[in-house]
LOSELO-403635 format. One line per 3 residues: for each residue x, y, z of N, C-alpha, C, O. Coordinates in Angstrom, 3 decimals, always signed. Layout:
N
X/Y/Z/X/Y/Z/X/Y/Z/X/Y/Z  ...
END
This chain:
75
-5.409/+36.596/+51.198/-5.898/+36.823/+49.894/-4.878/+36.524/+48.996/-3.671/+36.649/+49.204  -5.492/+36.072/+47.865/-4.661/+35.768/+46.616/-4.190/+36.609/+45.686/-4.938/+37.441/+45.173  -2.942/+36.508/+45.362/-2.657/+37.725/+44.083/-3.047/+37.469/+43.177/-2.857/+36.302/+42.835
-3.847/+38.406/+42.204/-4.592/+38.329/+40.853/-3.423/+38.036/+39.906/-3.500/+37.014/+39.224  -2.403/+38.788/+39.799/-1.565/+38.697/+38.820/-0.228/+37.669/+39.321/+0.374/+37.995/+40.344  +0.127/+36.641/+38.692/+1.389/+35.815/+38.456/+2.206/+36.221/+37.707/+2.012/+36.291/+36.493
+3.343/+36.589/+38.318/+4.555/+36.904/+36.924/+4.934/+35.690/+36.184/+5.364/+34.665/+36.712  +4.751/+35.867/+34.971/+5.158/+34.620/+34.077/+6.373/+35.052/+33.480/+6.709/+36.187/+33.143  +7.052/+33.844/+33.393/+8.210/+33.778/+32.734/+8.544/+32.697/+32.107/+7.646/+31.862/+32.212
+9.828/+32.167/+31.230/+9.936/+30.898/+30.343/+9.632/+29.910/+31.489/+8.898/+28.990/+31.128  +10.031/+29.874/+32.833/+10.392/+29.050/+33.645/+9.019/+28.749/+34.138/+8.881/+27.624/+34.620  +7.843/+29.627/+34.112/+6.525/+28.997/+34.823/+5.541/+28.837/+33.797/+4.383/+28.603/+34.143
+5.881/+28.944/+32.391/+4.913/+28.840/+31.495/+5.487/+27.524/+30.708/+6.709/+27.370/+30.692  +4.744/+26.685/+30.134/+5.278/+25.656/+29.291/+3.949/+25.064/+29.086/+2.994/+25.326/+29.818  +3.878/+24.006/+27.760/+2.899/+23.459/+27.212/+2.329/+22.248/+28.269/+1.112/+22.133/+28.414
+3.175/+21.442/+28.927/+3.116/+20.557/+29.816/+2.629/+19.314/+29.081/+2.788/+19.161/+27.870  +1.902/+18.253/+30.044/+1.655/+17.158/+29.309/+0.291/+16.818/+28.511/-0.143/+15.761/+28.053  -0.223/+18.171/+28.531/-1.676/+18.301/+27.880/-1.099/+18.712/+26.251/-1.294/+18.082/+25.211
-0.339/+19.978/+26.454/+0.192/+19.914/+24.995/+0.860/+19.186/+24.505/+0.880/+19.395/+23.292  +1.713/+18.053/+24.917/+2.474/+16.983/+24.412/+1.486/+16.031/+23.724/+1.578/+15.518/+22.609  +0.433/+15.905/+24.727/-0.739/+14.765/+24.248/-1.247/+15.150/+23.197/-1.212/+14.422/+22.205
-1.886/+16.480/+23.167/-2.310/+16.890/+21.941/-1.684/+16.797/+20.768/-2.406/+16.369/+19.867  -0.356/+17.105/+20.410/+0.528/+17.017/+19.310/+0.881/+15.848/+19.045/+1.225/+15.550/+17.901  +0.864/+14.857/+20.166/+1.344/+13.458/+19.649/+0.028/+12.729/+19.123/+0.093/+11.820/+18.296
-1.294/+13.237/+19.715/-2.453/+12.696/+18.858/-2.542/+13.368/+17.337/-2.890/+12.751/+16.330  -2.179/+14.667/+17.389/-2.378/+15.282/+16.106/-1.398/+14.418/+14.954/-1.826/+14.125/+13.838  -0.024/+14.072/+15.432/+1.032/+13.640/+14.421/+0.412/+12.185/+14.340/+0.547/+11.805/+13.177
-0.103/+11.390/+14.972/-0.508/+9.882/+15.064/-1.685/+10.146/+13.659/-1.535/+9.705/+12.519  -2.813/+10.966/+14.155/-3.852/+11.110/+13.162/-3.444/+11.505/+11.700/-4.114/+11.062/+10.768  -2.188/+12.462/+11.427/-1.705/+12.569/+10.301/-1.102/+11.398/+9.661/-1.323/+11.077/+8.493
-0.255/+10.709/+10.552/+0.291/+9.522/+9.874/-0.853/+8.519/+9.178/-0.722/+7.979/+8.080  -1.870/+8.409/+9.967/-3.019/+7.337/+9.593/-3.856/+8.218/+8.297/-4.418/+7.525/+7.449  -3.907/+9.365/+8.199/-4.470/+9.894/+6.964/-3.982/+9.881/+5.803/-4.588/+9.789/+4.735
-2.329/+10.019/+6.082/-1.714/+9.983/+5.159/-1.670/+8.276/+4.168/-1.831/+8.106/+2.959  -1.400/+7.283/+5.224/-1.678/+6.106/+4.773/-2.817/+5.762/+4.059/-2.786/+5.061/+3.048  -3.782/+6.214/+4.532/-5.063/+5.976/+3.769/-5.343/+6.657/+2.558/-6.083/+6.241/+1.666
-4.539/+8.023/+2.576/-4.593/+8.716/+1.074/-4.004/+7.835/+0.222/-4.397/+7.580/-0.916  -2.862/+7.272/+0.894/-1.679/+6.516/-0.382/-2.440/+5.392/-1.141/-2.359/+5.074/-2.327  -3.325/+4.791/+0.023/-4.085/+3.680/-0.588/-5.086/+3.866/-1.467/-5.455/+3.080/-2.339
-5.540/+4.994/-1.194/-6.902/+5.415/-2.028/-6.213/+5.960/-3.649/-6.810/+5.804/-4.714  -4.980/+6.546/-3.519/-4.372/+6.947/-4.680/-3.838/+5.746/-5.515/-3.870/+5.793/-6.744  -3.346/+4.664/-4.838/-2.986/+3.501/-5.651/-4.204/+2.808/-6.393/-4.048/+2.054/-7.354
-5.417/+3.136/-5.854/-6.735/+2.417/-6.370/-7.126/+3.035/-7.557/-8.011/+2.482/-8.210  -6.461/+4.450/-8.110/-7.105/+5.364/-9.345/-6.240/+4.861/-10.441/-5.012/+4.789/-10.393  -7.208/+4.429/-11.704/-6.781/+4.101/-12.767/-6.593/+5.109/-13.516/-7.564/+5.490/-14.169
-5.481/+5.737/-13.631/-5.313/+6.970/-14.784/-5.016/+6.122/-16.327/-4.407/+5.056/-16.409  -5.457/+6.692/-17.194/-5.223/+6.226/-18.725/-3.715/+6.534/-18.952/-3.163/+7.520/-18.465  -3.119/+5.642/-19.703/-1.679/+5.949/-20.258/-1.768/+6.955/-21.606/-2.710/+7.005/-22.397
-0.628/+7.678/-21.644/-0.769/+8.362/-23.055/-1.079/+7.688/-24.410/-1.677/+8.138/-25.388  -0.449/+6.365/-24.177/-0.489/+5.225/-25.425/-2.151/+4.972/-25.613/-2.706/+5.034/-26.709  -2.775/+4.704/-24.461/-4.251/+4.481/-24.538/-5.003/+5.646/-25.114/-5.898/+5.440/-25.933
-4.701/+6.804/-24.746/-5.339/+8.136/-25.323/-5.263/+8.180/-26.777/-6.224/+8.302/-27.538  -3.734/+8.043/-27.173/-3.429/+8.152/-28.575/-4.382/+7.213/-29.397/-4.922/+7.478/-30.471  -4.466/+6.097/-28.685/-5.167/+4.750/-29.581/-6.643/+5.177/-29.581/-7.285/+5.006/-30.617
-7.207/+5.695/-28.551/-8.605/+6.081/-28.670/-8.799/+7.357/-29.532/-9.848/+7.522/-30.154  -7.943/+8.118/-29.562/-7.937/+9.085/-30.523/-7.960/+8.636/-32.153/-8.680/+9.193/-32.982  -7.212/+7.736/-32.398/-7.134/+7.037/-33.514/-8.221/+6.501/-34.016/-8.610/+6.690/-35.169
-8.843/+5.710/-33.067/-9.978/+4.833/-33.379/-11.200/+5.866/-33.654/-11.984/+5.611/-34.568  -11.339/+6.868/-32.975/-12.453/+7.639/-33.249/-12.025/+8.194/-34.635/-12.937/+8.052/-35.449  -11.086/+8.693/-35.073/-10.669/+9.273/-36.152/-10.883/+8.311/-37.509/-11.004/+8.787/-38.638
-10.906/+7.073/-37.250/-11.153/+5.943/-38.410/-12.352/+5.827/-38.313/-12.815/+5.730/-39.449  -13.410/+5.767/-37.279/-14.623/+5.857/-37.160/-15.291/+6.959/-37.958/-16.153/+6.768/-38.815  -14.778/+8.187/-37.568/-15.374/+9.258/-38.491/-15.287/+8.944/-39.869/-16.306/+9.017/-40.555
-14.053/+8.557/-40.434/-13.754/+8.432/-41.571/-14.651/+7.236/-42.476/-15.042/+7.372/-43.635  -14.821/+6.199/-41.705/-15.815/+5.264/-42.165/-17.239/+5.920/-42.168/-17.918/+5.584/-43.139  -17.698/+6.587/-41.488/-19.062/+6.819/-41.515/-19.027/+8.275/-42.428/-20.140/+8.799/-42.458
-18.182/+8.879/-43.027/-18.392/+9.890/-43.915/-18.115/+9.062/-45.417/-18.682/+9.433/-46.445  -17.160/+7.888/-45.387/-17.213/+7.035/-46.739/-18.557/+6.505/-46.877/-19.063/+6.579/-47.996  -19.367/+5.868/-45.724/-20.377/+5.321/-46.059/-21.594/+6.355/-46.428/-22.401/+6.068/-47.313
-21.666/+7.519/-45.724/-22.650/+8.333/-46.324/-22.595/+8.595/-47.650/-21.514/+8.791/-48.204  -23.771/+8.627/-48.310/-23.683/+9.186/-49.891/-23.777/+10.558/-50.023/-24.408/+11.149/-49.147  -23.225/+11.275/-51.043/-23.473/+12.581/-51.178/-24.371/+12.797/-52.070/-24.587/+12.158/-53.100
-25.049/+13.974/-51.542/-26.847/+14.311/-52.473/-25.874/+15.402/-53.353/-25.141/+16.182/-52.745  -25.929/+15.386/-54.646/-25.888/+16.346/-55.747/-27.099/+16.669/-56.357/-27.198/+16.823/-57.574  -28.306/+16.811/-55.337/-29.690/+17.138/-56.225/-29.296/+18.890/-56.374/-30.054/+19.643/-56.985
END
């Protein structure tokens, strides 16, 4: 007859090779995901602040030119 309850303590319970393998696989996957994310982040072209100010100035100049070209109706 086999005993149904095995006494457990720190010496008999450990993650073993399977636990180490799963941990190692997660660590390797994390490294590859971080490398891929860094490559994708480098591809992003974010506008610089000077470019944004230039676009704002050009829009303001275009609005002034459009307002100056539009004849005023005093009827």
